[in-house]
CHARMM internal coordinates of N, CA and C (Angstrom, degrees):
IC EDIT
DIST 1 N 1 CA 1.4501
DIST 1 CA 1 C 1.5154
ANGL 1 N 1 CA 1 C 107.59
DIST 1 C 2 N 1.3100
ANGL 1 CA 1 C 2 N 117.03
DIHE 1 N 1 CA 1 C 2 N 130.43
DIST 2 N 2 CA 1.4545
ANGL 1 C 2 N 2 CA 121.36
DIHE 1 CA 1 C 2 N 2 CA -179.17
DIST 2 CA 2 C 1.5125
ANGL 2 N 2 CA 2 C 112.49
DIHE 1 C 2 N 2 CA 2 C -60.68
DIST 2 C 3 N 1.3193
ANGL 2 CA 2 C 3 N 116.37
DIHE 2 N 2 CA 2 C 3 N 140.56
DIST 3 N 3 CA 1.4574
ANGL 2 C 3 N 3 CA 122.06
DIHE 2 CA 2 C 3 N 3 CA 177.06
DIST 3 CA 3 C 1.5176
ANGL 3 N 3 CA 3 C 114.61
DIHE 2 C 3 N 3 CA 3 C 90.23
DIST 3 C 4 N 1.3105
ANGL 3 CA 3 C 4 N 118.21
DIHE 3 N 3 CA 3 C 4 N -16.31
DIST 4 N 4 CA 1.4615
ANGL 3 C 4 N 4 CA 120.29
DIHE 3 CA 3 C 4 N 4 CA -177.54
DIST 4 CA 4 C 1.5303
ANGL 4 N 4 CA 4 C 111.72
DIHE 3 C 4 N 4 CA 4 C -62.31
DIST 4 C 5 N 1.3329
ANGL 4 CA 4 C 5 N 119.76
DIHE 4 N 4 CA 4 C 5 N -46.14
DIST 5 N 5 CA 1.4666
ANGL 4 C 5 N 5 CA 118.57
DIHE 4 CA 4 C 5 N 5 CA 179.99
DIST 5 CA 5 C 1.5377
ANGL 5 N 5 CA 5 C 113.38
DIHE 4 C 5 N 5 CA 5 C -61.63
DIST 5 C 6 N 1.3315
ANGL 5 CA 5 C 6 N 117.53
DIHE 5 N 5 CA 5 C 6 N -23.96
DIST 6 N 6 CA 1.4602
ANGL 5 C 6 N 6 CA 120.18
DIHE 5 CA 5 C 6 N 6 CA 176.93
DIST 6 CA 6 C 1.5165
ANGL 6 N 6 CA 6 C 111.44
DIHE 5 C 6 N 6 CA 6 C -79.78
DIST 6 C 7 N 1.3167
ANGL 6 CA 6 C 7 N 117.56
DIHE 6 N 6 CA 6 C 7 N -26.14
DIST 7 N 7 CA 1.4587
ANGL 6 C 7 N 7 CA 121.78
DIHE 6 CA 6 C 7 N 7 CA -175.87
DIST 7 CA 7 C 1.5289
ANGL 7 N 7 CA 7 C 113.06
DIHE 6 C 7 N 7 CA 7 C -97.82
DIST 7 C 8 N 1.3149
ANGL 7 CA 7 C 8 N 117.38
DIHE 7 N 7 CA 7 C 8 N -21.68
DIST 8 N 8 CA 1.4648
ANGL 7 C 8 N 8 CA 120.98
DIHE 7 CA 7 C 8 N 8 CA -178.30
DIST 8 CA 8 C 1.5233
ANGL 8 N 8 CA 8 C 109.25
DIHE 7 C 8 N 8 CA 8 C -121.09
DIST 8 C 9 N 1.3295
ANGL 8 CA 8 C 9 N 114.81
DIHE 8 N 8 CA 8 C 9 N 121.92
DIST 9 N 9 CA 1.4562
ANGL 8 C 9 N 9 CA 120.86
DIHE 8 CA 8 C 9 N 9 CA 174.73
DIST 9 CA 9 C 1.5193
ANGL 9 N 9 CA 9 C 106.22
DIHE 8 C 9 N 9 CA 9 C -99.94
DIST 9 C 10 N 1.3126
ANGL 9 CA 9 C 10 N 115.78
DIHE 9 N 9 CA 9 C 10 N 112.43
DIST 10 N 10 CA 1.4590
ANGL 9 C 10 N 10 CA 121.51
DIHE 9 CA 9 C 10 N 10 CA -172.76
DIST 10 CA 10 C 1.5283
ANGL 10 N 10 CA 10 C 111.93
DIHE 9 C 10 N 10 CA 10 C -53.91
DIST 10 C 11 N 1.3335
ANGL 10 CA 10 C 11 N 115.21
DIHE 10 N 10 CA 10 C 11 N 123.40
DIST 11 N 11 CA 1.4530
ANGL 10 C 11 N 11 CA 121.34
DIHE 10 CA 10 C 11 N 11 CA 178.29
DIST 11 CA 11 C 1.5176
ANGL 11 N 11 CA 11 C 113.98
DIHE 10 C 11 N 11 CA 11 C 84.45
DIST 11 C 12 N 1.3346
ANGL 11 CA 11 C 12 N 118.06
DIHE 11 N 11 CA 11 C 12 N -9.40
DIST 12 N 12 CA 1.4626
ANGL 11 C 12 N 12 CA 121.31
DIHE 11 CA 11 C 12 N 12 CA -179.01
DIST 12 CA 12 C 1.5260
ANGL 12 N 12 CA 12 C 110.69
DIHE 11 C 12 N 12 CA 12 C -103.41
DIST 12 C 13 N 1.3229
ANGL 12 CA 12 C 13 N 115.95
DIHE 12 N 12 CA 12 C 13 N -55.59
DIST 13 N 13 CA 1.4689
ANGL 12 C 13 N 13 CA 119.15
DIHE 12 CA 12 C 13 N 13 CA 179.40
DIST 13 CA 13 C 1.5271
ANGL 13 N 13 CA 13 C 111.78
DIHE 12 C 13 N 13 CA 13 C -124.33
DIST 13 C 14 N 1.3012
ANGL 13 CA 13 C 14 N 115.55
DIHE 13 N 13 CA 13 C 14 N 16.33
DIST 14 N 14 CA 1.4594
ANGL 13 C 14 N 14 CA 121.53
DIHE 13 CA 13 C 14 N 14 CA 178.18
DIST 14 CA 14 C 1.5132
ANGL 14 N 14 CA 14 C 109.53
DIHE 13 C 14 N 14 CA 14 C 164.90
DIST 14 C 15 N 1.3022
ANGL 14 CA 14 C 15 N 115.28
DIHE 14 N 14 CA 14 C 15 N -171.40
DIST 15 N 15 CA 1.4633
ANGL 14 C 15 N 15 CA 120.74
DIHE 14 CA 14 C 15 N 15 CA 177.57
DIST 15 CA 15 C 1.5171
ANGL 15 N 15 CA 15 C 108.54
DIHE 14 C 15 N 15 CA 15 C -127.70
DIST 15 C 16 N 1.2962
ANGL 15 CA 15 C 16 N 115.57
DIHE 15 N 15 CA 15 C 16 N 136.24
DIST 16 N 16 CA 1.4644
ANGL 15 C 16 N 16 CA 121.04
DIHE 15 CA 15 C 16 N 16 CA 173.21
DIST 16 CA 16 C 1.5217
ANGL 16 N 16 CA 16 C 107.64
DIHE 15 C 16 N 16 CA 16 C -96.45
DIST 16 C 17 N 1.3085
ANGL 16 CA 16 C 17 N 116.26
DIHE 16 N 16 CA 16 C 17 N 129.67
DIST 17 N 17 CA 1.4624
ANGL 16 C 17 N 17 CA 120.73
DIHE 16 CA 16 C 17 N 17 CA 177.09
DIST 17 CA 17 C 1.5206
ANGL 17 N 17 CA 17 C 108.85
DIHE 16 C 17 N 17 CA 17 C -125.92
DIST 17 C 18 N 1.3046
ANGL 17 CA 17 C 18 N 114.50
DIHE 17 N 17 CA 17 C 18 N 155.34
DIST 18 N 18 CA 1.4591
ANGL 17 C 18 N 18 CA 120.48
DIHE 17 CA 17 C 18 N 18 CA -179.77
DIST 18 CA 18 C 1.5298
ANGL 18 N 18 CA 18 C 110.34
DIHE 17 C 18 N 18 CA 18 C -63.99
DIST 18 C 19 N 1.3192
ANGL 18 CA 18 C 19 N 116.44
DIHE 18 N 18 CA 18 C 19 N 145.14
DIST 19 N 19 CA 1.4693
ANGL 18 C 19 N 19 CA 118.75
DIHE 18 CA 18 C 19 N 19 CA 174.95
DIST 19 CA 19 C 1.5249
ANGL 19 N 19 CA 19 C 110.39
DIHE 18 C 19 N 19 CA 19 C -61.61
DIST 19 C 20 N 1.2915
ANGL 19 CA 19 C 20 N 116.23
DIHE 19 N 19 CA 19 C 20 N 148.84
DIST 20 N 20 CA 1.4725
ANGL 19 C 20 N 20 CA 123.45
DIHE 19 CA 19 C 20 N 20 CA 176.53
DIST 20 CA 20 C 1.5301
ANGL 20 N 20 CA 20 C 112.11
DIHE 19 C 20 N 20 CA 20 C 57.20
DIST 20 C 21 N 1.3475
ANGL 20 CA 20 C 21 N 115.52
DIHE 20 N 20 CA 20 C 21 N 37.67
DIST 21 N 21 CA 1.4649
ANGL 20 C 21 N 21 CA 120.17
DIHE 20 CA 20 C 21 N 21 CA 177.66
DIST 21 CA 21 C 1.5312
ANGL 21 N 21 CA 21 C 108.45
DIHE 20 C 21 N 21 CA 21 C -128.61
DIST 21 C 22 N 1.3418
ANGL 21 CA 21 C 22 N 116.25
DIHE 21 N 21 CA 21 C 22 N 75.31
DIST 22 N 22 CA 1.4652
ANGL 21 C 22 N 22 CA 119.43
DIHE 21 CA 21 C 22 N 22 CA -176.29
DIST 22 CA 22 C 1.5255
ANGL 22 N 22 CA 22 C 113.36
DIHE 21 C 22 N 22 CA 22 C -59.97
DIST 22 C 23 N 1.3290
ANGL 22 CA 22 C 23 N 117.80
DIHE 22 N 22 CA 22 C 23 N -30.27
DIST 23 N 23 CA 1.4627
ANGL 22 C 23 N 23 CA 119.97
DIHE 22 CA 22 C 23 N 23 CA 178.71
DIST 23 CA 23 C 1.5234
ANGL 23 N 23 CA 23 C 110.82
DIHE 22 C 23 N 23 CA 23 C -66.12
DIST 23 C 24 N 1.3351
ANGL 23 CA 23 C 24 N 117.84
DIHE 23 N 23 CA 23 C 24 N -39.47
DIST 24 N 24 CA 1.4608
ANGL 23 C 24 N 24 CA 122.19
DIHE 23 CA 23 C 24 N 24 CA 178.25
DIST 24 CA 24 C 1.5265
ANGL 24 N 24 CA 24 C 110.46
DIHE 23 C 24 N 24 CA 24 C -68.71
DIST 24 C 25 N 1.3200
ANGL 24 CA 24 C 25 N 116.73
DIHE 24 N 24 CA 24 C 25 N -39.25
DIST 25 N 25 CA 1.4584
ANGL 24 C 25 N 25 CA 121.05
DIHE 24 CA 24 C 25 N 25 CA 177.33
DIST 25 CA 25 C 1.5262
ANGL 25 N 25 CA 25 C 109.75
DIHE 24 C 25 N 25 CA 25 C -63.28
DIST 25 C 26 N 1.3226
ANGL 25 CA 25 C 26 N 117.21
DIHE 25 N 25 CA 25 C 26 N -43.56
DIST 26 N 26 CA 1.4667
ANGL 25 C 26 N 26 CA 121.22
DIHE 25 CA 25 C 26 N 26 CA 178.73
DIST 26 CA 26 C 1.5279
ANGL 26 N 26 CA 26 C 110.82
DIHE 25 C 26 N 26 CA 26 C -61.87
DIST 26 C 27 N 1.3220
ANGL 26 CA 26 C 27 N 117.49
DIHE 26 N 26 CA 26 C 27 N -41.52
DIST 27 N 27 CA 1.4705
ANGL 26 C 27 N 27 CA 121.39
DIHE 26 CA 26 C 27 N 27 CA 178.15
DIST 27 CA 27 C 1.5248
ANGL 27 N 27 CA 27 C 110.79
DIHE 26 C 27 N 27 CA 27 C -60.63
DIST 27 C 28 N 1.3256
ANGL 27 CA 27 C 28 N 116.59
DIHE 27 N 27 CA 27 C 28 N -44.92
DIST 28 N 28 CA 1.4598
ANGL 27 C 28 N 28 CA 120.67
DIHE 27 CA 27 C 28 N 28 CA -179.94
DIST 28 CA 28 C 1.5251
ANGL 28 N 28 CA 28 C 110.98
DIHE 27 C 28 N 28 CA 28 C -63.84
DIST 28 C 29 N 1.3172
ANGL 28 CA 28 C 29 N 117.18
DIHE 28 N 28 CA 28 C 29 N -42.09
DIST 29 N 29 CA 1.4643
ANGL 28 C 29 N 29 CA 120.72
DIHE 28 CA 28 C 29 N 29 CA 178.93
DIST 29 CA 29 C 1.5236
ANGL 29 N 29 CA 29 C 111.48
DIHE 28 C 29 N 29 CA 29 C -63.79
DIST 29 C 30 N 1.3131
ANGL 29 CA 29 C 30 N 116.69
DIHE 29 N 29 CA 29 C 30 N -41.45
DIST 30 N 30 CA 1.4632
ANGL 29 C 30 N 30 CA 120.56
DIHE 29 CA 29 C 30 N 30 CA 178.98
DIST 30 CA 30 C 1.5279
ANGL 30 N 30 CA 30 C 110.13
DIHE 29 C 30 N 30 CA 30 C -62.96
DIST 30 C 31 N 1.3367
ANGL 30 CA 30 C 31 N 117.87
DIHE 30 N 30 CA 30 C 31 N -41.31
DIST 31 N 31 CA 1.4712
ANGL 30 C 31 N 31 CA 121.21
DIHE 30 CA 30 C 31 N 31 CA 177.81
DIST 31 CA 31 C 1.5220
ANGL 31 N 31 CA 31 C 110.81
DIHE 30 C 31 N 31 CA 31 C -56.02
DIST 31 C 32 N 1.3187
ANGL 31 CA 31 C 32 N 116.24
DIHE 31 N 31 CA 31 C 32 N -44.53
DIST 32 N 32 CA 1.4646
ANGL 31 C 32 N 32 CA 120.63
DIHE 31 CA 31 C 32 N 32 CA -177.65
DIST 32 CA 32 C 1.5296
ANGL 32 N 32 CA 32 C 110.67
DIHE 31 C 32 N 32 CA 32 C -70.98
DIST 32 C 33 N 1.3052
ANGL 32 CA 32 C 33 N 117.19
DIHE 32 N 32 CA 32 C 33 N -45.79
DIST 33 N 33 CA 1.4690
ANGL 32 C 33 N 33 CA 121.71
DIHE 32 CA 32 C 33 N 33 CA -177.08
DIST 33 CA 33 C 1.5224
ANGL 33 N 33 CA 33 C 111.20
DIHE 32 C 33 N 33 CA 33 C -63.52
DIST 33 C 34 N 1.3191
ANGL 33 CA 33 C 34 N 116.71
DIHE 33 N 33 CA 33 C 34 N -38.04
DIST 34 N 34 CA 1.4656
ANGL 33 C 34 N 34 CA 120.34
DIHE 33 CA 33 C 34 N 34 CA -176.67
DIST 34 CA 34 C 1.5265
ANGL 34 N 34 CA 34 C 113.32
DIHE 33 C 34 N 34 CA 34 C -80.19
DIST 34 C 35 N 1.3200
ANGL 34 CA 34 C 35 N 118.18
DIHE 34 N 34 CA 34 C 35 N -7.38
DIST 35 N 35 CA 1.4624
ANGL 34 C 35 N 35 CA 120.76
DIHE 34 CA 34 C 35 N 35 CA -177.99
DIST 35 CA 35 C 1.5314
ANGL 35 N 35 CA 35 C 109.76
DIHE 34 C 35 N 35 CA 35 C -131.94
DIST 35 C 36 N 1.3485
ANGL 35 CA 35 C 36 N 116.97
DIHE 35 N 35 CA 35 C 36 N 83.07
DIST 36 N 36 CA 1.4660
ANGL 35 C 36 N 36 CA 120.34
DIHE 35 CA 35 C 36 N 36 CA -177.72
DIST 36 CA 36 C 1.5308
ANGL 36 N 36 CA 36 C 113.46
DIHE 35 C 36 N 36 CA 36 C -57.59
DIST 36 C 37 N 1.3236
ANGL 36 CA 36 C 37 N 117.75
DIHE 36 N 36 CA 36 C 37 N -33.62
DIST 37 N 37 CA 1.4710
ANGL 36 C 37 N 37 CA 120.05
DIHE 36 CA 36 C 37 N 37 CA 179.02
DIST 37 CA 37 C 1.5324
ANGL 37 N 37 CA 37 C 110.20
DIHE 36 C 37 N 37 CA 37 C -64.54
DIST 37 C 38 N 1.3260
ANGL 37 CA 37 C 38 N 115.83
DIHE 37 N 37 CA 37 C 38 N -43.18
DIST 38 N 38 CA 1.4651
ANGL 37 C 38 N 38 CA 120.10
DIHE 37 CA 37 C 38 N 38 CA 177.70
DIST 38 CA 38 C 1.5289
ANGL 38 N 38 CA 38 C 109.94
DIHE 37 C 38 N 38 CA 38 C -64.53
DIST 38 C 39 N 1.3235
ANGL 38 CA 38 C 39 N 116.14
DIHE 38 N 38 CA 38 C 39 N -41.12
DIST 39 N 39 CA 1.4602
ANGL 38 C 39 N 39 CA 120.32
DIHE 38 CA 38 C 39 N 39 CA 179.14
DIST 39 CA 39 C 1.5362
ANGL 39 N 39 CA 39 C 110.27
DIHE 38 C 39 N 39 CA 39 C -58.24
DIST 39 C 40 N 1.3316
ANGL 39 CA 39 C 40 N 115.97
DIHE 39 N 39 CA 39 C 40 N -44.89
DIST 40 N 40 CA 1.4602
ANGL 39 C 40 N 40 CA 120.14
DIHE 39 CA 39 C 40 N 40 CA 178.99
DIST 40 CA 40 C 1.5114
ANGL 40 N 40 CA 40 C 112.45
DIHE 39 C 40 N 40 CA 40 C -63.75
DIST 40 C 41 N 1.3324
ANGL 40 CA 40 C 41 N 116.23
DIHE 40 N 40 CA 40 C 41 N -44.08
DIST 41 N 41 CA 1.4702
ANGL 40 C 41 N 41 CA 120.48
DIHE 40 CA 40 C 41 N 41 CA -179.94
DIST 41 CA 41 C 1.5266
ANGL 41 N 41 CA 41 C 110.57
DIHE 40 C 41 N 41 CA 41 C -64.22
DIST 41 C 42 N 1.3238
ANGL 41 CA 41 C 42 N 117.07
DIHE 41 N 41 CA 41 C 42 N -41.95
DIST 42 N 42 CA 1.4662
ANGL 41 C 42 N 42 CA 120.30
DIHE 41 CA 41 C 42 N 42 CA 178.46
DIST 42 CA 42 C 1.5279
ANGL 42 N 42 CA 42 C 110.69
DIHE 41 C 42 N 42 CA 42 C -64.30
DIST 42 C 43 N 1.3309
ANGL 42 CA 42 C 43 N 116.41
DIHE 42 N 42 CA 42 C 43 N -37.43
DIST 43 N 43 CA 1.4612
ANGL 42 C 43 N 43 CA 120.21
DIHE 42 CA 42 C 43 N 43 CA 177.37
DIST 43 CA 43 C 1.5186
ANGL 43 N 43 CA 43 C 111.11
DIHE 42 C 43 N 43 CA 43 C -63.21
DIST 43 C 44 N 1.3318
ANGL 43 CA 43 C 44 N 116.63
DIHE 43 N 43 CA 43 C 44 N -43.39
DIST 44 N 44 CA 1.4641
ANGL 43 C 44 N 44 CA 120.89
DIHE 43 CA 43 C 44 N 44 CA 178.31
DIST 44 CA 44 C 1.5286
ANGL 44 N 44 CA 44 C 110.84
DIHE 43 C 44 N 44 CA 44 C -63.15
DIST 44 C 45 N 1.3059
ANGL 44 CA 44 C 45 N 116.74
DIHE 44 N 44 CA 44 C 45 N -43.09
DIST 45 N 45 CA 1.4701
ANGL 44 C 45 N 45 CA 120.93
DIHE 44 CA 44 C 45 N 45 CA 179.18
DIST 45 CA 45 C 1.5266
ANGL 45 N 45 CA 45 C 110.87
DIHE 44 C 45 N 45 CA 45 C -65.12
DIST 45 C 46 N 1.3316
ANGL 45 CA 45 C 46 N 116.46
DIHE 45 N 45 CA 45 C 46 N -36.84
DIST 46 N 46 CA 1.4662
ANGL 45 C 46 N 46 CA 120.26
DIHE 45 CA 45 C 46 N 46 CA 178.17
DIST 46 CA 46 C 1.5206
ANGL 46 N 46 CA 46 C 110.91
DIHE 45 C 46 N 46 CA 46 C -63.31
DIST 46 C 47 N 1.3123
ANGL 46 CA 46 C 47 N 115.99
DIHE 46 N 46 CA 46 C 47 N -42.98
DIST 47 N 47 CA 1.4620
ANGL 46 C 47 N 47 CA 120.16
DIHE 46 CA 46 C 47 N 47 CA 178.81
DIST 47 CA 47 C 1.5234
ANGL 47 N 47 CA 47 C 110.66
DIHE 46 C 47 N 47 CA 47 C -63.73
DIST 47 C 48 N 1.3321
ANGL 47 CA 47 C 48 N 116.41
DIHE 47 N 47 CA 47 C 48 N -43.97
DIST 48 N 48 CA 1.4698
ANGL 47 C 48 N 48 CA 120.89
DIHE 47 CA 47 C 48 N 48 CA 179.06
DIST 48 CA 48 C 1.5221
ANGL 48 N 48 CA 48 C 110.69
DIHE 47 C 48 N 48 CA 48 C -60.03
DIST 48 C 49 N 1.3099
ANGL 48 CA 48 C 49 N 116.73
DIHE 48 N 48 CA 48 C 49 N -45.21
DIST 49 N 49 CA 1.4594
ANGL 48 C 49 N 49 CA 120.61
DIHE 48 CA 48 C 49 N 49 CA -179.39
DIST 49 CA 49 C 1.5257
ANGL 49 N 49 CA 49 C 111.37
DIHE 48 C 49 N 49 CA 49 C -68.39
DIST 49 C 50 N 1.3152
ANGL 49 CA 49 C 50 N 117.17
DIHE 49 N 49 CA 49 C 50 N -38.04
DIST 50 N 50 CA 1.4659
ANGL 49 C 50 N 50 CA 120.97
DIHE 49 CA 49 C 50 N 50 CA -179.23
DIST 50 CA 50 C 1.5173
ANGL 50 N 50 CA 50 C 111.50
DIHE 49 C 50 N 50 CA 50 C -61.66
DIST 50 C 51 N 1.3105
ANGL 50 CA 50 C 51 N 117.00
DIHE 50 N 50 CA 50 C 51 N -30.04
DIST 51 N 51 CA 1.4602
ANGL 50 C 51 N 51 CA 120.47
DIHE 50 CA 50 C 51 N 51 CA 179.57
DIST 51 CA 51 C 1.5280
ANGL 51 N 51 CA 51 C 111.79
DIHE 50 C 51 N 51 CA 51 C -63.83
DIST 51 C 52 N 1.3292
ANGL 51 CA 51 C 52 N 117.05
DIHE 51 N 51 CA 51 C 52 N -24.08
DIST 52 N 52 CA 1.4732
ANGL 51 C 52 N 52 CA 120.69
DIHE 51 CA 51 C 52 N 52 CA 175.41
DIST 52 CA 52 C 1.5176
ANGL 52 N 52 CA 52 C 111.13
DIHE 51 C 52 N 52 CA 52 C -64.45
DIST 52 C 53 N 1.3136
ANGL 52 CA 52 C 53 N 117.04
DIHE 52 N 52 CA 52 C 53 N -27.10
DIST 53 N 53 CA 1.4568
ANGL 52 C 53 N 53 CA 122.06
DIHE 52 CA 52 C 53 N 53 CA -175.31
DIST 53 CA 53 C 1.5257
ANGL 53 N 53 CA 53 C 112.33
DIHE 52 C 53 N 53 CA 53 C -99.51
DIST 53 C 54 N 1.3359
ANGL 53 CA 53 C 54 N 117.19
DIHE 53 N 53 CA 53 C 54 N 14.38
DIST 54 N 54 CA 1.4554
ANGL 53 C 54 N 54 CA 121.67
DIHE 53 CA 53 C 54 N 54 CA 178.93
DIST 54 CA 54 C 1.5310
ANGL 54 N 54 CA 54 C 109.74
DIHE 53 C 54 N 54 CA 54 C -57.94
DIST 54 C 55 N 1.3151
ANGL 54 CA 54 C 55 N 117.13
DIHE 54 N 54 CA 54 C 55 N 132.69
DIST 55 N 55 CA 1.4643
ANGL 54 C 55 N 55 CA 122.25
DIHE 54 CA 54 C 55 N 55 CA -175.53
DIST 55 CA 55 C 1.5282
ANGL 55 N 55 CA 55 C 111.33
DIHE 54 C 55 N 55 CA 55 C -58.94
DIST 55 C 56 N 1.3167
ANGL 55 CA 55 C 56 N 117.26
DIHE 55 N 55 CA 55 C 56 N -44.34
DIST 56 N 56 CA 1.4653
ANGL 55 C 56 N 56 CA 120.22
DIHE 55 CA 55 C 56 N 56 CA -178.63
DIST 56 CA 56 C 1.5277
ANGL 56 N 56 CA 56 C 111.26
DIHE 55 C 56 N 56 CA 56 C -64.35
DIST 56 C 57 N 1.3314
ANGL 56 CA 56 C 57 N 117.07
DIHE 56 N 56 CA 56 C 57 N -41.39
DIST 57 N 57 CA 1.4607
ANGL 56 C 57 N 57 CA 120.30
DIHE 56 CA 56 C 57 N 57 CA 178.71
DIST 57 CA 57 C 1.5261
ANGL 57 N 57 CA 57 C 110.65
DIHE 56 C 57 N 57 CA 57 C -65.49
DIST 57 C 58 N 1.3179
ANGL 57 CA 57 C 58 N 116.68
DIHE 57 N 57 CA 57 C 58 N -43.76
DIST 58 N 58 CA 1.4719
ANGL 57 C 58 N 58 CA 120.40
DIHE 57 CA 57 C 58 N 58 CA 179.94
DIST 58 CA 58 C 1.5245
ANGL 58 N 58 CA 58 C 111.00
DIHE 57 C 58 N 58 CA 58 C -64.17
DIST 58 C 59 N 1.3366
ANGL 58 CA 58 C 59 N 116.87
DIHE 58 N 58 CA 58 C 59 N -41.38
DIST 59 N 59 CA 1.4616
ANGL 58 C 59 N 59 CA 120.78
DIHE 58 CA 58 C 59 N 59 CA 179.16
DIST 59 CA 59 C 1.5217
ANGL 59 N 59 CA 59 C 110.51
DIHE 58 C 59 N 59 CA 59 C -64.72
DIST 59 C 60 N 1.3298
ANGL 59 CA 59 C 60 N 117.75
DIHE 59 N 59 CA 59 C 60 N -42.23
DIST 60 N 60 CA 1.4653
ANGL 59 C 60 N 60 CA 121.37
DIHE 59 CA 59 C 60 N 60 CA 178.99
DIST 60 CA 60 C 1.5286
ANGL 60 N 60 CA 60 C 110.78
DIHE 59 C 60 N 60 CA 60 C -63.50
DIST 60 C 61 N 1.3098
ANGL 60 CA 60 C 61 N 117.14
DIHE 60 N 60 CA 60 C 61 N -41.39
DIST 61 N 61 CA 1.4613
ANGL 60 C 61 N 61 CA 120.74
DIHE 60 CA 60 C 61 N 61 CA 178.50
DIST 61 CA 61 C 1.5250
ANGL 61 N 61 CA 61 C 111.08
DIHE 60 C 61 N 61 CA 61 C -65.08
DIST 61 C 62 N 1.3177
ANGL 61 CA 61 C 62 N 116.52
DIHE 61 N 61 CA 61 C 62 N -41.03
DIST 62 N 62 CA 1.4570
ANGL 61 C 62 N 62 CA 120.94
DIHE 61 CA 61 C 62 N 62 CA 178.60
DIST 62 CA 62 C 1.5327
ANGL 62 N 62 CA 62 C 110.25
DIHE 61 C 62 N 62 CA 62 C -63.98
DIST 62 C 63 N 1.3204
ANGL 62 CA 62 C 63 N 117.10
DIHE 62 N 62 CA 62 C 63 N -44.31
DIST 63 N 63 CA 1.4647
ANGL 62 C 63 N 63 CA 121.30
DIHE 62 CA 62 C 63 N 63 CA 178.34
DIST 63 CA 63 C 1.5203
ANGL 63 N 63 CA 63 C 110.69
DIHE 62 C 63 N 63 CA 63 C -62.71
DIST 63 C 64 N 1.3177
ANGL 63 CA 63 C 64 N 116.42
DIHE 63 N 63 CA 63 C 64 N -42.37
DIST 64 N 64 CA 1.4661
ANGL 63 C 64 N 64 CA 120.91
DIHE 63 CA 63 C 64 N 64 CA 177.99
DIST 64 CA 64 C 1.5261
ANGL 64 N 64 CA 64 C 110.65
DIHE 63 C 64 N 64 CA 64 C -61.21
DIST 64 C 65 N 1.3164
ANGL 64 CA 64 C 65 N 116.84
DIHE 64 N 64 CA 64 C 65 N -42.59
DIST 65 N 65 CA 1.4650
ANGL 64 C 65 N 65 CA 121.39
DIHE 64 CA 64 C 65 N 65 CA 179.55
DIST 65 CA 65 C 1.5180
ANGL 65 N 65 CA 65 C 110.96
DIHE 64 C 65 N 65 CA 65 C -64.46
DIST 65 C 66 N 1.3314
ANGL 65 CA 65 C 66 N 116.84
DIHE 65 N 65 CA 65 C 66 N -47.55
DIST 66 N 66 CA 1.4811
ANGL 65 C 66 N 66 CA 120.07
DIHE 65 CA 65 C 66 N 66 CA 178.76
DIST 66 CA 66 C 1.5244
ANGL 66 N 66 CA 66 C 110.83
DIHE 65 C 66 N 66 CA 66 C -62.50
DIST 66 C 67 N 1.3149
ANGL 66 CA 66 C 67 N 117.44
DIHE 66 N 66 CA 66 C 67 N -40.63
DIST 67 N 67 CA 1.4622
ANGL 66 C 67 N 67 CA 120.74
DIHE 66 CA 66 C 67 N 67 CA 179.54
DIST 67 CA 67 C 1.5205
ANGL 67 N 67 CA 67 C 110.95
DIHE 66 C 67 N 67 CA 67 C -63.49
DIST 67 C 68 N 1.3074
ANGL 67 CA 67 C 68 N 116.85
DIHE 67 N 67 CA 67 C 68 N -42.01
DIST 68 N 68 CA 1.4664
ANGL 67 C 68 N 68 CA 120.90
DIHE 67 CA 67 C 68 N 68 CA 178.37
DIST 68 CA 68 C 1.5349
ANGL 68 N 68 CA 68 C 110.25
DIHE 67 C 68 N 68 CA 68 C -64.12
DIST 68 C 69 N 1.3200
ANGL 68 CA 68 C 69 N 116.34
DIHE 68 N 68 CA 68 C 69 N -42.54
DIST 69 N 69 CA 1.4711
ANGL 68 C 69 N 69 CA 119.90
DIHE 68 CA 68 C 69 N 69 CA 179.39
DIST 69 CA 69 C 1.5201
ANGL 69 N 69 CA 69 C 111.07
DIHE 68 C 69 N 69 CA 69 C -66.67
DIST 69 C 70 N 1.3074
ANGL 69 CA 69 C 70 N 117.40
DIHE 69 N 69 CA 69 C 70 N -39.66
DIST 70 N 70 CA 1.4712
ANGL 69 C 70 N 70 CA 121.20
DIHE 69 CA 69 C 70 N 70 CA 179.79
DIST 70 CA 70 C 1.5223
ANGL 70 N 70 CA 70 C 110.04
DIHE 69 C 70 N 70 CA 70 C -66.18
DIST 70 C 71 N 1.3211
ANGL 70 CA 70 C 71 N 117.53
DIHE 70 N 70 CA 70 C 71 N -34.85
DIST 71 N 71 CA 1.4603
ANGL 70 C 71 N 71 CA 121.52
DIHE 70 CA 70 C 71 N 71 CA 178.56
DIST 71 CA 71 C 1.5155
ANGL 71 N 71 CA 71 C 113.09
DIHE 70 C 71 N 71 CA 71 C -69.93
DIST 71 C 72 N 1.3190
ANGL 71 CA 71 C 72 N 117.78
DIHE 71 N 71 CA 71 C 72 N -18.93
DIST 72 N 72 CA 1.4672
ANGL 71 C 72 N 72 CA 122.13
DIHE 71 CA 71 C 72 N 72 CA 179.83
DIST 72 CA 72 C 1.5164
ANGL 72 N 72 CA 72 C 112.18
DIHE 71 C 72 N 72 CA 72 C -84.51
DIST 72 C 73 N 1.3308
ANGL 72 CA 72 C 73 N 116.66
DIHE 72 N 72 CA 72 C 73 N -12.54
DIST 73 N 73 CA 1.4593
ANGL 72 C 73 N 73 CA 119.53
DIHE 72 CA 72 C 73 N 73 CA -177.64
DIST 73 CA 73 C 1.5183
ANGL 73 N 73 CA 73 C 110.05
DIHE 72 C 73 N 73 CA 73 C -71.93
DIST 73 C 74 N 1.3191
ANGL 73 CA 73 C 74 N 116.35
DIHE 73 N 73 CA 73 C 74 N 143.82
DIST 74 N 74 CA 1.4663
ANGL 73 C 74 N 74 CA 120.14
DIHE 73 CA 73 C 74 N 74 CA 179.92
DIST 74 CA 74 C 1.5046
ANGL 74 N 74 CA 74 C 110.21
DIHE 73 C 74 N 74 CA 74 C -103.17
END
COOR INIT
IC SEED 1 N 1 CA 1 C
IC BUILD
């Protein structure tokens, strides 16, 4: 699925598994379920990373970029 590698850092805020590999997906789920501390840490990291994709922040950055480019025009 497009965008997943940008949103999930393998082993940090989730696990990336190969498509159509249910055994690998099951292994990753078991790792998370069996380690509540890791699950919590991954959840915190996911929230931190998700804030990078906040619509208001992205829109402000885009506006800033366009404004800077428009100011460079002669």
